[in-house]
N, C-alpha and C positions, 0 to 999 in steps of 0.2 A: 663664149662671148662673141666670137665672130658671126655665129649664126643668129645671135639675138639682135633685134632691130635697134636696140639702144646703142650697141657697140659696133654695128656693121660698118659705119662710115668713119670709124676712127682706128688708126693703127695703134699698136702697142706703144711705139715710140712717141706718138702724138699725145698719149695720155700724160706724158711728163712735161708738156709744154706749159710755161707760165711760172714755174718755180724759179728759173733763173732771173726773170724780170723782177719778181717779188724780192729776191735777195739783193737786187740792186736798187730797191726803193721804188720800183715801178708798180703800177696797178695792173693786176692780172686781168686778162680779157674776161668779159662777162660770161662767155660761154664755157669758160674753164672753171672747174671746181665749183659747180653749183652746190655741191655738198661734199662731204668727205668720203662718200662711197667709192669714187674712183680711186682715191688714195688707198683705201683699204684693199680694194681688189688688186691694185698694182703691187702692194706690199705682199699680198698672198702669192701673187704670181712670182715676185722676186724671191720669196722664200723657197718656192718650188724649184726655181732655177738654181738657187744657192745650195740646196741639200744634195743636188746631183753631184756637185764637185767637191764635197767635203764629207768627213765622217760624221754621220748624223748622231752618233753616240755622244759627241762632244757639244752638240747644239743645246742651248737652254730650251727646255720643253715649253716654257711659257712663251718664249720668242717664236717658237715654231707654230704654236696653235693660235696665238692671239689674232693675227690677221684674218684667219678663217672664221674665228668666233665673232669678230666685228662684222664680217659680211653676213653671218647668220643672224645677228641681232639688229642689223641696221634697219630693216623694214622697207628699204628702198630698192631692193633687188627683186628680180623675178623669182618664181618658184624654182625654175631650172638651175639658176645660179646658187640659190640657197641650198638646193639639194646636192649640187656638186661639192659645195663647201662641206656639207655634212658627211658626204661620202668620203671626202679626202681625209677628214679627221678620223673616220672609222678605219680607213686603211692604215693610217699612222699606228693605230693600236693593233690592228689585225696582223700587219706585217712585221710588227716589232720595231718599227722606227722609233717609237716611244716605249720605253720599258722602265722597270724599277730603278735602273742605274742611270737613267737620263737625268741630267742636272735639273733642279727645281721641279721635280716631278709632282710633289704634293700640291704645290701651288697651281701648277698647270692642270692637274686632274680636277681639282675642286673648281677652278675657274671654268674648265670645260663643262662640268656637270651643270653649273649654274647657267652658263650661256646657252647650252642646248635646251634647257627648259624655257628659255625666253626667245625662242626662234620666231622671227618675223620676216614676212616676205609679201610682195604684192600679190593679191589674189587674182586668179584667172578662172579657169573652169574647175569644177569640183574634183574631177578625176586627177588633174595635174596637182592640185593643192594637196589632195590626200596622199599622192605619191611622195610629196615632200615630207608630210607628217609621218609617213611610214619610214622614210629614211631617218627621220629624227628618232623614232622609236628604236630603230636598229642601232643608232649611235648610243642611246641610253643603255640598251642591253649590253653592247660591247664595253661601254664605259665601266659598268659595275661588274660584269662577269669576267673581264679580262684580268690579266695578272696585275695590271696597274690599279684595278678597282679597289684593291684592299687598302689603298691609301686615302680613300675618300673619307670625308668627315660625316658625322651624323646629320648635320644640316644639309649637306649636299645630297645625301641619300634620301632624306625626307622630301626635298624638292623634286627629285627624280620620281619618287613614288607618287608624289602629288600630280605630276604631269601625266604619268601613265594611267593612274586611276581616273583622272578627269577625262581622258580620251575613251576609257572603257565605258564611262557613264554617259557620254554625250550622245544622245539619241539622234541628233541631227547628222552625225557622221554615218557613213555607210556601214553596213553589217560587217563587211570585209575588214575595214579599218579597225572597228571595235574589237573584232575577234583577234586581229593581229596585235592590238594593244594588250589584250588579255593574255595572249601567248607570251608577249615580251614580259609582262608582269610575272607570269609563272616562272620564266627563266631567271628573272631577278630574285624572286622569292627563293628559288632553289639555292642560288648562290648565297643569299643572306642567311638562310637557316642552316645551310651546311657550315657556315662560319660560326653559327651558334654552338656547334659541337666542340669547338676548340677553346671556348671561353672557360677559364678556370674558376672565375667568380663573377658575381653579377656586375661589378663596376670596373673590371680590369681595363677595358678600353675606353673608359669615360674620363678618367682623370687626365689632366694636362701636365706636361713636363714642367716641373718646378713650381706648380701651382697647387692650390688647395684641391683636394679630391672632390669630384662631383658625385654626390650621392643621390638617392631618390628624392631628397628634399630640395635639391638644386634645380635650377631651370633646365628643362630638357627641350630638345627640338620637338615641335608640334606640327601636326597636320590638322588644320582647323576643319571641323565638319560642317562648315557653312557653305563651302563651294567646291565642287569638284569638276563639273562638266567643262569642257573646253569652250572658250568663248571666241566666236568668229566676229571680229569687229572691224571697223574702218577707222583709220587714222589719217590725218592730213598734216603735212609738214607746212610750216609757215612760209617756207621758200618755194613751195609748189603752187602753181597757179590753179590746178584742179586737184581735188582730193583723189587719192588712189586707194582702192580697197586693199586692206592688208589682213593677212591671216596672222592672228596673235595667239600664240600657244600658251600665254601666261594664264594661270587659273583664276577664275573669278565667279562663280555664281553659286551653285547649290551642292555642295557635298563634302569637300574636305580641305580646301586650303585657301587662305586669304593672301593674295599677292597684290602689292600696290599697282594701281592702274596705270601709273606713268610708265613711259618707255624706259626699259632697262638697258644700260650700256655697260660694257666691260671697259672700265677705265684703267689707266696705268696705275699699278699698285706702288705705293710708297714702300721704302725699305722696312719701315716699322710693320706695315700690314703684312708684308711677305714673311717677316720673322714670326708674326703671330700664327700665320698659317703653317709655317714650318714646324712650330712647336706643338701643333694640335695633333691629338691622337686620332687614329683612324676609327671608322664607324664600328659600332658594336651594339650593345644591348639597348641603349636609348632609342635608336632609330628602329630597331626590330620591335620594341614594345610599342612605339608610336604607330608603326604600320599595322601591327596586330589590333591595336585599339580602333583605328579608323575602319579597318575591314569589319570588325565586330559591330561597330556602330551602324554600318550599312545594313545589318540584319534586323534592326529594330522594327518589329511589325507595326508599331504604333507611329512610326515616322512616315507620314504620307508622302513626303518628297522622294522617298526611296521606292522605286518600282521593283516588281518581281524580277525583272531582267537584271537590275543592279544587284539584287540579293543573290541571284544565281551566279553572277560573275564573282561576287565576294566569296560565296561558298566554294566555287571552283578553286580560287586562289588559296583559300584557307585549307582546303583539303590537301593540296600539294604541300603547304607549309607544315602540316602535321605529319604528312607522310615522310617528308624529308627530315624535319626536326626530331620526330619521334619522341622518345622518352627524355631527350635532352631538354625539351621545353619545361618539363616539370621541375627541373633543377633550380629554376629561377623564380623567386617569389613574385616579382613584378609581372611575369608572364602567367604564372600559375593562378594568381588572383583574378586576372582578366578572364581566364578560361572558366574558373569555378563559378564566377558570378554572372556577368552580363552575357558571355558567350553561350553558356549552357541555357540560361534563361531564354534568350532569343531563339536558340535552336529548338527548344521544347515547344515554344509558342508556334514557331513555323511548322512544327510537325503536325499541327491541327489542320493545315490547309488541305484542300481537296485538289489543288493544282498539281497534276502529275509531275511535270518537270521540276517544280520547286520542291515538292515532297521528296522526290528521288534524290535530289542534290542534298537536301537537309539530312535525310536518313544516312546517306553515304558519309557525310561529315561527322554525324553523331557516332557512327560505328568506328570511324578512324580515331576520333578523340578518345573514346573509351578504350580502344586498343592501346593507345599511347600513354594515356594518363589515368588509367583505371585506379591505381592505388590512392590517388588524391580526389577521386570523384565517387566515393562510396555512396553518399546520399543522393547525388545527382543520378547515378545509375539506378538506384532503387526507385526513385521517382519516375524515371523514364520507362523502366520495365513494367512497373505497375500501370503506367499510362497505356502502354502498348496492350497489355493484357485486358485492361478495362475496355479500351476502344475496340479491340477485336472481338471481345465477348459480346458486346452489344451488336456488332455487325453481323454475327452469325446466329443471333437469337438464343444463345445458350444462357445469357445472363451471367451474373457474377457467381451465385452460389445456389442455383435452383435445385441441383441434384448433388448427391454426395455418395461416395462409394461405401458399401457396407456388406456384411456377411449375413445371409439369411439362415434360417433354422437348419437347412440341409447342408450348410457349409459352403454354399456357392457365393462367389463374390460378384456384385453387380452395382449399378447405380440406382438409387432410390430417391424420390423427392424428399427434400428437407422440409419437415413440418414446421410451419411458422408458429404453430400453437404451443410449441415447447417453450417454457419459461427459461430465462437465462440461467437461474441458479440450478435448474435440473438438466441443463444442456451439457452434453459430454464435451470433454476437452477437444475432441476432434471436430466439434461443430462451432467452436469459437470464431468470431469474426477476426480473421488474421490481418485485415487491411484497414481496420478502423483507425490505426495510429499512423498510417503512412501519409505522407504529405501531398498526395495527389487529389485531395478532396476538391481543390479548386482547379486543378489542371484539367479535370474532366469537363468543366463548364466551358461553353464556347462563347459566352457573351463577354469574355475578357479579351476577345480578339476582334479587331476592327474589320470593316469592309466585308460584311457578309456576302455582298454581291460579287466578290472577287475570289471566291473559293473557300472562305472561312464559314462553313455551314454549320447549322446547329446539330445537336446529337440526334434529334429525331429523324434527320435525313439519313437513310441507309447509305453505307459506304459503297462506292462503286467497286467492281471487281478488281480494277487496277490498284486502287488505294489499299484495298484489303491485302492484296498480294504483296505490295511494297512494305506495308507494316509488318506482315508476317515474316517476310524475308529478312527484314531488319532484326526481328526477334530471333530468328534462326541464326542469323549471322553472329549475333552476340553469344549464342549458345554453342558455337562450334569449337570453343576452347575445350580441350579434353577434360579439364578439371572444373568446368563451369558449374556443375551441380554442387560439387564439394565446396566451391567458393561461395556460392549463394547460401548454402546451409550454414557454413561456418561464420560468414560475415553478417548475415541478416537474421536467419532463423534462430541463431544462438545469441543474438544481441537483443536485450530487452528493449532498447530504444528504437528498434527497426521492426518493420513488418515481416511476416513469414513469406518472404519472396520465393524461396525454394518450393514451399508447399503450394503456394498460389500458382506458380508456373506449372508444376506437375498436374494440379487440378485442371488448369486450362487446357494443357496439351491432351490430357486423358479424356476430357469431355468432348474435345473436338477432333479426336482421332478417327471417328467413324461418322458417316452421314446418317441422317434420319430419313424418314419417308418423304419429308417435305423439302429437303435441300440437297438432292443429289447433284445439283448444279455446282455445289461447292466441293466436288470430289477432290480436286487438286489441293484445295485448302486443307481438307481433312488428311489427305495423304502426306502433306508436308508436316502437319502436326504429329502424325504417327511416326514418320521417319525420324523426326527429332527425338521423340520419346525412345524409339528403338536405338538411336545413336547413344543416348545416355546409358541404356542397358549394356550396350557393347563395350563402352568405356569401363563400366564397373566390372564386367566380366574379365576384361583384359587386365585390370588392376588386381582383381581377386586372385589371379594366378601368381602374383608376386606381392603378397601382403606384407606390410611392415607392422611394427608394434608402436602403438601410441596410446596414451591415456585419453579416453574419450568420456570418462565418467563425469569430468568437470563440465564438458560441453553438454552432455545429456542432462546434468543437473541444472545448468543455465537454461536449457530449453524447457525443462519442466517448470522451472520458476517463472519463466516468461508466460507459459500457458496459464499458470495460476493468476498472474498479474492481469492478463487479458480477460480472463473470466471474472476476476474480482472487479475490474474496471467496468465491465458490462453490467454487473450486478449493482455497482455504485451508481451508474447512470439511471437505474430504475429506482433504487432505494439506497441512499447514502449509508443509512444505519446497517442494512443487511450487507452491503459491500464491505464496510469496514470490519464487520464481524467475520465475514468470510476470509478476509485478508489476515485477520488475527489468528483464526483457526489454522491457517496454512503457513504461519510464520513469516509473512511478508511485512506485517506491521506488528510492533511490539504490543503486548497486552496493556490494558489501562493501569495495571498495578505496577508496571515497570517505570522507572524514573525517566527513561528516555522515550516514553510513549508519544509525547507531542512532537519531539524531533523526528521520530520515525514516521509518524503519520504525515507531518508537514513535508518531509522529503518525498514521500510517495505522491502526495498531491501536487508537488512542484514539478516532479520529474516525469510523471506519467501523462503522456499526450493523449491517451485514449479517453480520458475523462471528459464528460460533458461540461463545457465551460459555464453554462447557465446553472447546472446543478451544483458545480463547485462553488460558484459565487454565492448562491443561496445558503450553502452549508457553512461557508466561512463567515457569512454575515449574521449568523444566529448569535444571540447574546451569550449563550452557554459556551460558544466556541471562540470567545475573544482571546483567551490565552493562546489557543492554536493559531489564530489569525496573526498574532504578534510574532510567534515563532516562524510562521510562513513568510511574513514580510521580511524578516531578518535574513532570509536566505538570498535576498537580492543585494547586489552591490550598487548602491546609488551614489557612491563617492564620485565627485567631479562632474555629475550630471545636473543640468538645469531641472527644476522641479517638474516641468511639463514633460521633459524627456524621461525622467524617472517614472512618472505616473503612466506614461505611454507604455513603457516597458512592463510595468506591473499589470496593466489592463490587457496585455496580450496573452496573459495566462488564464484569466477568468473574466466572466461577465459581471458587471456590477449588479447587485440585486435590485429589485424593483421598489422596495419600500424605502422611504426617506430616512428612517432611523437606521436601517442597515447600511445605506449609502454613507451616512454621517459616521457610522462606526468604522467603516472601511477607510474613509478619508482621514479621520482623526488618527487611526492607527498608522496609516501611511505617513502622515505628517510627523508623527512621533519618531518613527524609524528613520525618516529622511533627515530630521533635525539632528539625529545622533551623529551624522557625518559632519556636523558643524559647518553648514554653508555660510559663507561670509555675507551673503545678501539678505539673510533672514536672521532677525534678532532674537525671537522667542519662539517657543513651541506653539503658543497661541497664534502668532503670526503665520507660522507654517500651516496650521490647521485652516485658517481663513484663506490663505493663498491656495491650498489644495482644493478647497470647496469652490473657490472662485474659478479655478481652471475647469471644473466640471460644468459650472454654470456658463462660462464663456464658450465652451465647446458646444453646448446645447443651443446657445443664442446664435452662434455663427452658422450652424449647419442644420437647424430644424426648419423644414420648409414652411411651417405654419407661422413662423415669426417673420413679419414683414420688415420691421425696422431693426437693423443690426446695431449692436453696440460698437461704438467707435473706440479708438485707442484712448482718447481723452476721457471718455466715460468710464472705461475700464479702470484707468488709473485713479479716477475719483472714487470709484467704488471700493478700492482697496487702499485708499489713502489714509494715513495716520494710524495704521494698525500694526506697523512694524516696530514695536517697542516705542510707541508714541511718535514714531516717525514714519517716513514713506519708504517704500521699496525703491531701489535704484531704477531710474526711468529706463535705462538701457536694458535692464533685466526684464522689466515688465513688457517693454516693447518687443523683445525677442520672444517672450512667451506668447504675446498677442499675435504676432506675425506667424509664428509656427502653428498655432491653433487655427488661424484663418486659412492658411495655405494647405494644411494637412489635418483633416479631422481625426480625432481620437476615436477610432471605431472599435467597438467591442468584438471579440472573436466570432460570436454568433451572427454578427451583421456583415461579416466580410464576404463579399461576392463580387463577381465580375473581375475587372482588371485590378481593383483595389484588393479583392480577396486573393487573387493570385500573387500580387506583390507581398501581401502579408504572409502567405504560405512560403513564399521564396525567402523572405526575411527570416522566418523561423527555421527554414532548412539551413541557411548559411550560419545561423546562430548555433545550431546543432553540429554543423560540420566543423566548427572551430574547436570543438572538444571531442569529437568522435575519433575512433581509431582509424588508421589507414586500411584500405581494402587489402586483404592478404590473400595471396594465391598459394594454394597447397595441393599437392598431388598425392598426399598420404592416403593410402587405401584403407587405413584403419578406421577412417570415418565412414567408409562405405556401408558397413553393417548398420550403423545408426541411421544413415540416410535411407537405405533400402527398407528398413523396418518402418519408416514413416511413409514411404512412397509406394510400397508394393501393392497396397489395396487398390488405389485408383489405376495403377499401371495394369494389374491383372484384369480388372474390370474393363479397362479400355481395350486390352488385347482380345478379351473374350467377345466384346461387342464388335470389334473389327472383324474377327473371325466369323461371327454370326451374320454380319451384313455384307461380307465381301462378295463381289460380283465376278471376280476373275482369279486365276491362279497366282498372279503376282501378289495381290493383296493377301491371299491365303498363305502364301509362302512367307510373307513378312510376319503375319500373325503367328504362324507356327514357330518362326525364329524367335519371336518375342516370348512365347511359352518356354522354349528351350533356355533362353537367357535367364528368365525369372527362376526357373527350376534350378539352373546351375548356381545362381546366387543364393537361393534358399538353402541348397545343400552345402554350399561353401560356408555360409554363415550359421549353419545349424538352426535354421528357422523352420521347424517342423510344421508349425501351423500354416505357414505360407505354402509349403510343399503340399500339404493336405488340401488346401483351398484350390491350388492349381489343378491337382488331379481330380478334385470334385467337379470343377467347372468342365474339364475335358470329358469326364465320365458322363455328365449330363448332356453335353453337346453330341456325344457319340450315339445317343438314343438307345444305349444298351441297358440303361437302368429303368426304362419304362416298364411298369408292372402290368403286363398283359397276361392273358390266359395261356400259359405254356402247356398246361396239362389238359389239352382238349379231349373231348370224349372220343373223337376219331383220330387215329394216328395220321401223321403227316405223310403225304405221298413220297414215294422213292422213285428217282429217275436214274438212268444209267447214262453217263457221259464219258466217252472215251474209255469204255470198259470199267469204269468206276461208278459205284452206286453212291448217290447223294440224297439226303433228305431235304425236301423243299418245305421248310417251315415258314411260319409267318415272320419270325425274327430274321431269318436269312434273306427273305424277300425285302423286308423293310430296310435292313442294313445295306443290302446291295443297291437299293434304290437311293439311299442317302449318301451322296458323295462327301458332304462335309462331315457326316457322322463317321465315315470310314477314316477320313483324315484325322479327326479328333481321336479316334481309337488308336490309330498308329502312333500319333504324337504322344498320347498318354502312356502306352506301353514302352515306347522308346525312352521316355523319362523314367519310367519304373525300372527298366533295365540298367539305366545309367546311374540312378541315384536311389537305389532301393534302401540304403541305410538311413535315408532322411525321411522315410515314410513312417507314419504312426497311425492316426485314426483312419486314413483313407484305405487301409488294407480291407476294411469292411466292404467298401464299394468295389474294390478290385475283385475280391472273391465273389461278390454278388454277380459281377459281370461274367466271371468264369463259370459260375453256377448256371447262368442262363445260356451261355454257349454250350455247356455240357448237355443240358436237357434238350437243347435243340440240335444236338448231334453235330456241332460245329467245332468241337475240340479236336486237335490232331489225335490220331490213333495211338501215337506213342505215349500220350498222357493217360490213356485208358487202360494200359497194360499193367496187370498186377501179377505177382508171383504167388502160386499155390502149390504146396508140396505134393498134393494129390493129382492136380490137373495140369501142373506146369503154368506157363504163361497164359493168362486169360484176359479178356476185356470186361470192364465193369458193365453189366447189363443195365438197361434202362427199365426193364420189366422182369418180374420173376418168371421162371420156367413153368411152374405149376401153380394151381390155386393155393392160397395161404392155408396151411393146415389148421385144424380145429384147436381150441385152447388146450385140451388135454394132451395133445401130441406136440405141443410147442415146447421147445427147450429154451428156458430162460437163462441158462448158464452157459450157452454155447460160446466158444472162443471165436476170435476173429477169423482164423483160417477155416473153421467149420462153417461159419456164416458165408464166407466167400465161395467155398466149394459147393454150397447148395444152390448157387445161382450161376449156371453155366451157359445161359442163353446169350447169344450175341447181342450187341446194343440195339439192334433193329429187329423188331418183331416180324413174323411172317404172317400176321393176321391179314385176312383178305379184305377186311373192311377199312377203306381209306377214304380220305377226302377226295374231292373232285380233282381230276388231273390238272396240273399247273399249266399255264400258258407258256409260250416261248419266252415272253418277256420275263415272267416270274422265274423261269429256269435260268435265264441269263443273269438276272439280279442275284439269284442264289449263288451262281458261280462267282460273281463279283464278291459276294460275302465270304465265300470260301477262300478266295485269294487274299481278301483283307485279313482274315484270321491267320492265314499263313504269314502275312507281313508283320503280325504282332509279335512273332518269335516267342510264343508262350513256352516252348520247350526250353529255350535259353534261360527264361526267367526262372523256371523251377529247377534248372540245372545249377544255376548260380545262387539260388535262394538259400541253399543249405549253408552258405558261408556268410550269412548276414551277421551283423553284430547282435549282441544279446538283447538290447532294448527293442529294436525293430522286430527281432525274431519273436519276442514275447507278444508284441502287438499282433503279429501275424497269426500266432497260435490262438490267441484270444478271438481274433476275427474268424478263424476257421470254426471254432466252437460255436460262435454266434450264428454263422451261416449254415453250418451242417447239422446242428443238434438243437432240439427243443427239450431242454432238461426238464422243464415242468411237465410237458406231455409224457415224457418217459417215466418220470417218477409217479405220475398219477394215472398211468394207463391201467385199465382193468381188463383190456383185451390185448392180444398180440399187436405190436407196433407194425404198421404196414411197411413194406419195403420202400426205402428211400435211397435211390442210387447216389444222390448228392452226399448223403451221410457217408456212404462207402467211399466216395471219391475223396472227401476231405479227411476221413480217417486214414485212408491210405497215404495221403500227403503228409499228415502229421506223423505217422509211423516212419515214413521215409526220412523226414527231416530229423526226427529224434535219433534214428539209427545212425545217421551221418554226423550227429553232434553228441556223441556219447559223453564227452567231457562236460557238456552242459545239460545232461539229461534231467537232473533234479530240478533245474530251473525251468526247463521247457515243458516237461511232462507233469 
């Protein structure tokens, strides 16, 4: 004060001059007390002096803070004085001068909160003014977050929130001050939502002592969405000669709170008012709900007054609220309903933006909301995940369902184009459109979003790399829960009313796990998809080691039934008669001979969202289907609804047919069913029929662009006058119908598009959400087998394509890991076909199945390397040159060694590879050794020692040992006629092939193979017969059979296996 020009010429004692003369009846000097500000300042100074000499704990809190608050609210002080007063009050709270035990604390804290939000002072330069506003924010934060803040009322808290939000939204303030206000709001939000955790029921802290309880229907504190930004205004006092600019922090313009424009003053409270405040309960759910509602309203993308910066501020605060409140928020219906409806709707709409900062904030909040309230957001999560998949599919050019995983004739799994020429009734269950019933049909359209010039771009515009990465990261973030796949399959794929979200996600990730030749720029995108897919496999492998028991037959039955319904719906959309026949054949709809046929069919038509609304309307409007139409209508509950509301509900399920007779039939049936509820406004069935048809005509009249002159309310009343039992319908009733139709057109489902279409889809979603089950989380591994059975084909196809297109060892290593995981799951779940397909893919990629001319007319050259002789064959050169082929071979035989008991049909390809390795002299020597009682241990020769004897000298009854003893030549011939000498590169590649075969550990395979279980052993023996013998050629031979070393090899293996399994000799031999 001494430094301020206003006070520099006046002493503190001089401030008290004039009061004595006034008490004696004299007139005070004109220069004294031009206003009450000096008095307020002096009282504040006196209080400061007083508390130094007494125990502050005994001072009335209201007496302590009132002088400072009057200084803050006066509007006649400079910013520095107002800031000092604000700082003093903050210190009272910070230093504990005021605490919960201070007398009159409730009244003082609520008075303080209200006064702080009405701070006024003379404006000077912008920096100094904002410094005062910053101190005001600090006081608001301290007021609510301190120990004394728990005694604030809901009204006080709403005013504080109002002030803080207004400063966050006021673009005329500096960035620093707006960020500071946002930070203060976040601190306040933390305190408020932490308090939410201790509320035992929804209205615990709302009722007043000794008064009627305040419930949801009672008046609650509100923050009006009409005005949020801080208003900087100028006021002039009547006693002042010149107006003085004043900074007014009361809220007034555009976004959330209406506050009277007149100057607010803290006046002395009467005893009655103080008693009312004392009896008031502290803040709780009402203020929290109102704050949540206001923040959510700021997200509305169709509200042009709200800028993207305001939305980002609201998103930031809301994210903190859900992080702090967590699952506690879902305990309260008033909060839960806000989140399930407007909050999710606005968030999903904002997710369409291409503005990177806004999109990042939106997706972060969506992830947080799903993490905290997932059980109550089942359908909302389904919608959002389908939206992400659809948006990302278009961005990378894979489309929705252009390719599908399938098995070819050789048993290899891969992606093939989905033929569009296949009719629905002949389409396999695996090719049914799993998304036709999901509610994202309108979310995918962009013309329901405003301001295309501000980031809301149409679908045809390709997504930028940053947008694509953000969307994919959000999808991956949602899937990081260990039980995510199980939860999707259980909650959506096994629910008839939901889409096959699990299947769709697996298809999307599988199709995008590998790049094609045109989009290697998206390598990180594909790597992320593959890593997510691999993470799912890891989690299943981890759970398979600790499997529990659970009955999954019911879920599998539900899944099968859902597939039939989806296919039946698709057939119905092409031909209603064929669709119903298909459903009857599969037991979904009762046969026509059953008494409940109509009820069964009507239930199917009412509950199946995948049906084409136009086809359904035409079917119900046929004359032969009038009884079915009546049963269909009676499934709706029209009680308590106005006729236009009931009609609107009905027409959301199907489209009115085009013929006038069919329309009349539908309207008359509707009127009959509606009249059964005995509405008081309608006298007869005939009156109901006339009114129903008039609603159709009114809707057409008001919204058909070709009609120039619209029907007025008076004209509409005249048209339906005198038909209600020789009387008129109630005027208020007709007026309500007329206004509802004029304001909101009754739009048929097929006509819903744009913003109207999205709102219709959202309304349908909320209607379903009211009756759907909660989202259930389950970590039961018993579901994994059913899940893997459904997902293995696209997974294996994706892993195979990733392996084939990999450009570095990192990706190859991940692909090999994927093969190991799939093989482990196949063996664990006894899925032999899956194991055979995995080994078939690996065998094909190893290049060891290629049918080339192994029996060349010229023998392969032999080279000596490090004192060892090696045959340089075409196969060894090709294998040594094929790095991926070597990796595939090693991966394949590693899986065989680990899971040989799970192998069935693929033994044929395994033995075919062994055969080719043998004839190309690549098998280890230990596998060629056989025992002969005449010659001891010998090697199986590739060629006979001498020419084949003539027919008369050939012994057809020779034994195995005599046959073996007649061929004593080493595997490699000493013939001098060889191919051209190999190059150094060919020799090096052949050495690589030798090392690769060594890494296959074939000796270990046939050492352990004797201990196979009976079933895989039988398959092995049959495969040996198939690969080693041509029974037809032997039986029909007229000349001696040429020597075949492969036959000798497999015969020796069969004998060895049989000898080692004498207890199963009858079965094996």
